[in-house]
C-alpha positions as CSV (number, residue, x, y, z in Angstrom):
1,M,-3.6,9.8,-26.6
2,Y,-3.0,7.8,-23.5
3,Q,-2.6,4.0,-23.9
4,A,-2.0,3.0,-20.3
5,V,-2.6,4.3,-16.8
6,F,-0.3,3.3,-13.9
7,F,-1.5,3.8,-10.4
8,D,0.0,4.2,-7.0
9,I,-1.6,2.0,-4.2
10,D,-1.8,3.7,-0.8
11,N,-4.0,6.8,-0.7
12,T,-4.8,6.4,-4.4
13,L,-6.5,3.0,-5.0
14,L,-6.6,1.9,-1.3
15,F,-6.8,3.7,2.0
16,K,-5.8,2.3,5.4
17,Q,-8.2,2.6,8.3
18,P,-7.2,4.1,10.6
19,S,-4.9,6.2,8.5
20,I,-1.5,7.3,9.8
21,S,-2.7,10.8,10.6
22,E,-5.7,9.3,12.4
23,K,-3.4,7.1,14.5
24,V,-1.1,10.0,15.3
25,F,-4.0,12.2,16.3
26,E,-5.2,9.4,18.7
27,I,-1.8,9.1,20.3
28,V,-1.1,12.9,20.5
29,S,-4.5,13.8,21.8
30,A,-4.2,11.4,24.7
31,H,-1.3,13.7,25.9
32,T,-2.4,17.0,24.4
33,P,-6.2,17.1,24.4
34,D,-6.4,20.5,22.7
35,V,-4.4,19.4,19.6
36,E,-6.2,20.2,16.4
37,R,-6.8,17.6,13.7
38,E,-5.8,20.1,11.1
39,A,-2.4,20.5,12.8
40,V,-1.9,16.7,12.6
41,E,-2.8,16.7,8.9
42,R,-0.2,19.4,8.3
43,A,2.4,17.4,10.1
44,Y,1.5,14.3,8.1
45,A,2.0,16.2,4.9
46,A,5.4,17.4,6.1
47,S,6.4,13.9,7.1
48,E,5.5,12.6,3.7
49,L,7.6,15.3,2.0
50,W,10.6,14.4,4.3
51,Q,10.2,10.7,3.4
52,G,10.2,11.5,-0.3
53,Q,13.3,13.6,0.0
54,Q,15.1,10.9,2.0
55,I,14.2,8.2,-0.5
56,M,15.5,10.4,-3.3
57,K,18.8,11.0,-1.4
58,E,19.2,7.2,-0.8
59,T,18.6,6.6,-4.5
60,E,21.2,9.1,-5.5
61,T,23.8,8.0,-3.0
62,G,23.1,4.3,-2.8
63,V,23.3,4.6,1.0
64,R,20.1,3.6,2.9
65,M,19.3,5.1,6.3
66,P,18.8,2.4,9.0
67,D,15.1,1.7,9.6
68,E,15.3,2.8,13.3
69,E,16.9,6.1,12.4
70,Y,14.4,6.6,9.5
71,I,11.4,6.1,11.8
72,A,12.9,8.4,14.4
73,H,13.2,11.2,11.8
74,V,9.6,10.7,10.7
75,A,8.4,10.9,14.4
76,G,10.6,13.9,14.8
77,V,8.8,15.8,12.0
78,Y,5.6,15.4,14.0
79,G,7.4,16.4,17.2
80,R,8.7,19.7,15.7
81,I,5.5,20.7,14.0
82,L,3.2,19.7,16.9
83,K,5.7,20.8,19.6
84,L,5.5,17.4,21.3
85,E,7.4,16.3,24.4
86,S,10.2,13.8,23.7
87,A,8.3,11.0,25.4
88,V,5.4,11.5,22.9
89,V,7.8,11.5,20.0
90,Q,9.3,8.3,21.2
91,E,5.8,6.8,21.6
92,L,5.1,7.7,18.0
93,A,8.3,6.1,16.8
94,E,7.6,2.9,18.7
95,K,4.1,2.7,17.2
96,F,5.5,3.3,13.7
97,T,8.1,0.6,14.3
98,Q,5.7,-2.0,15.9
99,G,2.9,-1.3,13.5
100,Y,-0.8,-1.3,14.6
101,E,-3.9,-3.0,13.5
102,N,-5.6,-1.5,10.5
103,Q,-7.4,-2.6,7.4
104,Y,-7.6,-1.4,3.8
105,I,-10.7,-0.1,2.1
106,L,-11.2,0.7,-1.6
107,A,-11.1,4.2,-2.8
108,P,-14.7,5.4,-3.5
109,D,-16.1,3.9,-6.8
110,A,-12.8,2.2,-7.5
111,L,-14.3,-0.9,-9.1
112,E,-16.5,1.1,-11.4
113,I,-13.7,3.4,-12.3
114,L,-11.2,0.6,-13.2
115,E,-13.9,-1.2,-15.2
116,R,-14.7,1.9,-17.1
117,L,-11.1,2.7,-17.9
118,R,-10.5,-0.9,-19.1
119,E,-13.6,-0.8,-21.2
120,S,-12.3,2.4,-22.8
121,G,-9.3,0.5,-24.0
122,M,-6.8,1.6,-21.4
123,H,-4.0,-0.8,-20.2
124,L,-3.9,-0.6,-16.4
125,G,-0.9,-1.2,-14.2
126,I,0.6,-0.4,-10.8
127,V,3.8,1.2,-9.8
128,S,4.2,1.4,-6.0
129,N,6.8,1.9,-3.3
130,N,5.5,-1.0,-1.2
131,H,6.2,-4.5,0.0
132,G,5.3,-7.8,-1.8
133,K,2.5,-8.7,0.6
134,V,0.4,-5.9,-0.8
135,R,-0.3,-8.2,-3.7
136,N,-2.5,-10.2,-1.3
137,V,-4.4,-7.1,-0.4
138,L,-5.1,-6.3,-4.0
139,E,-6.5,-9.8,-4.4
140,E,-8.6,-9.5,-1.2
141,M,-10.0,-6.1,-2.4
142,G,-11.0,-7.7,-5.7
143,I,-9.0,-5.5,-8.0
144,A,-5.8,-7.5,-8.7
145,H,-7.1,-8.8,-12.0
146,F,-7.3,-5.3,-13.5
147,F,-3.5,-4.7,-13.4
148,D,-0.6,-5.9,-15.4
149,P,2.2,-5.2,-14.7
150,V,2.3,-4.7,-10.9
151,I,5.7,-3.2,-10.1
152,I,6.4,-3.2,-6.4
153,S,9.6,-1.4,-5.2
154,E,10.6,-4.2,-2.7
155,E,10.5,-6.7,-5.5
156,A,12.0,-4.6,-8.3
157,E,14.6,-3.0,-5.9
158,L,13.7,0.3,-7.5
159,Y,12.0,3.1,-5.6
160,K,10.1,6.2,-6.6
161,P,11.2,8.9,-7.4
162,D,13.8,6.9,-9.4
163,A,12.5,7.2,-13.0
164,A,13.8,3.6,-13.7
165,I,10.7,2.1,-11.9
166,M,8.4,3.9,-14.3
167,E,10.5,3.0,-17.2
168,L,10.4,-0.7,-16.1
169,A,6.6,-0.6,-16.1
170,C,6.5,0.8,-19.6
171,E,9.0,-1.8,-20.9
172,R,6.8,-4.6,-19.5
173,I,3.9,-3.5,-21.8
174,G,6.0,-2.2,-24.7
175,T,4.8,1.4,-24.5
176,E,6.6,4.7,-24.4
177,P,6.3,6.7,-21.1
178,S,4.8,9.7,-23.0
179,K,1.8,7.5,-24.0
180,C,1.1,6.5,-20.4
181,I,-0.1,8.6,-17.4
182,Y,0.5,8.1,-13.7
183,V,-1.9,8.6,-10.9
184,G,-0.5,9.1,-7.4
185,D,-0.9,11.1,-4.2
186,H,2.7,12.1,-3.4
187,P,4.6,15.1,-4.7
188,F,7.5,12.8,-5.5
189,D,5.1,10.8,-7.8
190,I,5.1,13.9,-10.0
191,L,8.9,14.1,-9.8
192,C,9.3,10.4,-10.7
193,A,6.8,10.4,-13.6
194,H,8.2,13.5,-15.1
195,A,11.8,12.2,-14.8
196,A,10.6,9.3,-17.0
197,H,8.9,11.7,-19.4
198,M,5.4,10.5,-18.3
199,P,2.5,12.9,-17.6
200,V,0.9,12.6,-14.2
201,I,-2.3,13.2,-12.3
202,W,-1.7,14.3,-8.7
203,L,-4.3,13.1,-6.2
204,P,-3.3,14.8,-2.9
205,V,-4.4,12.9,0.2
206,N,-5.3,16.1,2.1
207,G,-5.4,19.8,1.5
208,F,-2.1,20.4,3.1
209,M,0.0,18.5,0.7
210,E,2.1,20.9,-1.4
211,V,4.3,20.4,-4.5
212,P,7.7,22.0,-4.0
213,D,8.7,24.5,-6.7
214,S,11.7,22.4,-7.5
215,I,9.3,19.5,-8.6
216,G,6.9,21.5,-10.8
217,A,3.2,21.2,-11.5
218,P,1.5,18.0,-12.6
219,E,-0.6,17.8,-15.8
220,Y,-3.7,17.7,-13.6
221,T,-4.6,17.8,-9.9
222,A,-7.6,15.6,-9.2
223,A,-10.1,15.9,-6.4
224,S,-10.9,12.2,-6.5
225,L,-10.2,9.0,-8.4
226,K,-13.3,9.5,-10.4
227,D,-12.1,13.0,-11.3
228,A,-8.8,11.5,-12.5
229,M,-10.7,9.0,-14.6
230,N,-12.8,11.7,-16.3
231,Y,-9.7,13.7,-17.1
232,I,-8.1,10.7,-18.8
233,I,-11.2,9.8,-20.8
234,N,-11.8,13.4,-21.8
235,E,-8.1,13.8,-22.9
236,N,-8.3,10.7,-25.0
237,K,-11.5,12.0,-26.7
238,K,-9.5,15.0,-27.8
239,G,-7.4,12.5,-29.8
């Protein structure tokens, strides 16, 4: 029986508008009008997988890739898959570096789902590779009060897929990882949770996200946050 649910933030509880893939499509289509949105979504999935692999490498070696080089690699993934000219790849890298105006929106039915989970007796928390400023976004979106603890990688100096960040969240509430469940969108969320001996619900952000064989399957793949909630509640009813 699960006692606690830990959530990722981006692409799980909150979504950025425009999303990264939407912004990439906007930039690329200005140069290549016939580019397909599906191709951009595939490239986005590949770029997310590369980033997870890179973070894991940095965790293992203790050597962090310089930000400029990291961004260039991410843009390069799009370049290879979409067969972009170097000038377009550079434009993507500059946009990723400079940032662009966007806003967060709540996942569909998020408030109702969090309230229902809390009413069912579940302890709710957050474990996210993110920056400290995201705490303000959680407040603005009206969901910060649901979560304790909120473990942010920048603050904890621990990054998924390092199991230590999940273990830290469990220590904060005095619960064993096996009695918690994690909900996240990235394949490396599965790797991280399982490394901490925590079951996981995978909530892929698009249909092109794949879990490498080396990571293994999650306990459940959800189609939506509500689907994830129903799985948790039904599993707990089984006792």
